[in-house]
N, C-alpha and C positions, 0 to 999 in steps of 0.2 A: 822603710816610710817615704811616700811620694812626696813633692811638693804642694800638689793641691790638698795632702790629709794635715800635713803641717800647717797649711793657710787654715783648714777650718779650725784646728786647736791653737793658734798662736796666741787669741786674743786672750784664751782663758790661761795660758800658760805664761802669759807676761804678768795678768792679774794674780798668779799664785790658785789660782782656782783648779788646776788639774792634781789627779794623784801620783805618786812619786813612779811609777812604772810608765805613764803615759807623759810625763812629764821628760823622763829620762830619753822615750823616743824622740818626742821633739828637739831635745838640747842636743841629742847625736845629730840628728838631721840637719841643724842649724850650722853645727861646727862642720859639716862638709858640703854646706850648700851655699856658694857664693851670694845668689839671689833672697834665699830664705834668710841669712844673715843680714845682709842687709837692711831687709824687711823689718827682723825681729830690732834692728837697733833704731830704727826710726820709731818705732812703736814705742820701745825703751824710752825715748828721749822726751814724747808725748807723755806718757805717764810719769815723767819726771816732771816734767812744767806742771803737770796736773794738783803734782804733789805741792808745790811751792805756793800754790793757790790758798786762799783763807779757806779754813772750813765751810764747806755747806752742805745743806740738805739735797740729796740725790736719788732718784730713784732706782732701785734693782736694776742692772746691766748698763747702768751710766756711762762706766769707763771702756766696756767692749762696746758700745755704740760710738763713742768719741774715737777710738781707736779703729774701727770700721770705716767710718766718714776721713780719717786721717788717709787711710790707706787707697783712699778714691783721688784725691788732690794729685795736681801734677807734681812731681816732683819742683825743687824751686831752681830758678834759674840762675845759672851760674853768670858771672859777667867779670871778662868780656866772655864771647864762645871763643873755645880754646882752639877751633880748626876754620877755615876760610867758608864762609858760606855763598855757595854758587849757584846760577838757576840758568838752563838754556831752555829753546824752544827746538819741536821737532813735530815732523808730520809721520801720522798713522794713521792707518784705516777707520778706525775710531775718532777721528778729526785733531785738530792740533792741541800738543800736549806740551805744557810745562814742566819742567823736572829739575827739580832744586835737590842739590845734594853737598853733603860735606865730606869729608876724608872718609869718615865714617860709615857714609852707605848714602841712599838717596832719603830725603825726607821729607818730598813732596811729588805728588805726582795729580795733575791736575787736566782735566780735557776740556776745551771749549771754554776756558773760564779768563775774565780780563787780568791781563798779567798785572795791571795795578795792583789791583784785588788782593792777589796771590802774594804780591810781594808786601803788603803791609800784614798780611797775616802771617808772614815769615817775621817780617819786623817783629810782631807781637810775639809771635812765640820765643825768637831767637836772640830778641835784644839788639838784632843787628839788620843793618838791609844788604838784603844778599845783591853780588855782582853780577851783573849780566855779563855770560860768556861765550864764546863759539861752541858748538857744541862737540863735545870730544868723541871721536869716533869710536871708540871701544865702550863707552857707555851707550851713546845712540843705538849702537847695533845690541848691545844684549838687552835694553829696555825695547825696542823694537819687534824684537825675536819673540818678549814676553808676550806684549801686547797681540801680536798675529799669531800665535800658538795656535797648532792644531793637533797637537801631540806634547806629549811633556819635554821641556826643554829648563837647564839653568835658568835661576831667576838672580837679576841684579842684587847686590847685596842694599838693604837698606837700614834704616837706622831710626829707633822710637824715643830720641830723644826729646826729653820735657814733653811728654805725652802723660797722660793721667795712670796711675796703676793698672786698675782695672781695664782701660784700654789696652795698654802694653800687653797684659796677659793675654787679651784674648785676639789680639792681633799675632802674638807669636803662635798658640793653638792654631790659630788659622791658618799661617805658614806648613802646619803636617797633613793638610787635607790633600791628598793627592791628585793629580790630572784625572778628573771624569768622575768624581766621587763628591757628594753633597751630604750636609751633616746640619741637621737643627739646631738652634739657638740652646733652645735649654743644655745640648750635649757638650757644646762651649764652655756655659754657664758653671755647669757639673763638673767638667775639667778642670776649670783654672780656680775652682773652690768657691763659686759662688752658686751654689744648686738653688734653682726655684729663683733667680734674679736674671730671667732672661730678656726681661724688657730693658735693662741697662746695658746686658751684653749687646743687643740689636743697636742699642742708638749709638755704643761706642764702634762698632761696625760701621753703622751707616757714616759715623763721623772718618772714619779710616782716611789718613792723608796719603795713604799711599795703595789706592785702590788698583786692580788688576795685577800690581806687582807682589801684593798681599793678597790672598785671592778669596778675599770675603764675600764674593759672588757665590762660591761654594757652601754659602751657610743661609738658612732658609728656615722657614717657619716651619713649625710641627707638621702642621697639614699638608705640607708644600709649598703654601704661600711665597712669594717671592718679599714679600715685605720691602722695606725701604732701602734704597742703595744711593751711594754717594755719588755714580755717575748715570743715576737713573734707569728707570725698567727695562728700557730696551736696549740699552748697552749691557745689562746684566743678562738680560735673553741671549742677546747676541754671545758672549761669553760663553754660556752655558753651552747653545748651539754648538761651538767651537768644539767643544771638549766632548761632543756626540749624545749629549744631553737635553730630552725636549721635554715641552710642559708637563706633559703625561709621566716623563721620566722622573722628575723629579720628585712630582705629588707620590709616585710608587717608593720612591728611596728612602722617602721620612715617614709613610704610614705603615711600609710593610718590612718583615723581619725573615730571614730566613732560616731555617732549620736544616741543617744536614745531618741525616739518618747516619752515615759514616763515620763521622765524628762526634756527636752529639752534640755541636756545639750550634749557635743562632748568631746571625751578623745581619749590618746595614747591609742590603743588597750591591752597593756601590766597594762595598771590601774586597779589596785583590780575592780574599780566600772565598769570598760567597761566589765572586764572576767565575773560579775553575770550578765549581761544584755540577754536578750531571744535573738536569733538571729532573730525573724522576728521582733524585737524591733529597728533592728540597721541599719542605713542609711551610708553606707562608705562615707566619702568623703578624696580628694588626697591633700587637704591642709586645715591649720586654716581659711584663709578668705572665703574657698567656704562653708567651714562648719557655718561661722556668718551668710555670706548671703543667709545660707538656714533655718534662724531662730533659729539655736542653739548656747547656751553660752558654753565658754570655762567652764572645770571641774576645780575646786580649790583644787584639790587634786593633779594631774598631771600636771594642770596648764598646757596646750598645746597651749595657745597664750597667 
């Protein structure tokens, strides 16, 4: 069982609504997964608090809706912060950037934003005022290399501390999208266990506190539209162009699926496997359903369905 499967079943598992076989699968997954174990413990605390309330009349599914809402809340802030919070300014080809970090990683990357505004935002998020510092050479080099990249490069370590759970999951999944590839919002929503909630995922990624460093510019609308972006549409288009993707490429990559005759597998066009297939061996489809109806099975790498 994968984390996204456990996420779909977790509320029913905690409420005792799963059958023995499904409950056993979830229990075994939770026992071996720190992320899902923490999420389950949080859900148990919510249910325990609800049971201590005076009995009230509720509609069917009320407990599940409360658990779902709880999973969207930001993690409670601990006080004081266990590690120093610092920031520095650095010049890039996209403009002057503010970079804030702790020992765990970079927590904020902002372009052409008011320093006072971002410092206030960090204070609200972490409960402490960040200290200004001289730019650390190695971190500066890592950030600038990532911003200016025209080929795959190692990315600096980031931290998603004190972000809402859905946003944290969406950002973690976005980190998996490789250089020169794009995926639609619905794909991220499905992968993190929130199928059909691409609007919430789009909002979470638009509010990405570390854009570019976590490449949310690679997540677009299902029709190839660019949608909202933390740094603006012009910066998104520039970043995609550096990865070799024109506007037409983005539309094609999210509205077309490639079926490979030699393997019987279909992929997103920007999947590494799809890019290795000879053109004469490709049949294009305009939906995963059409590809499956044509006798192709989904790629296990890009997971188009």
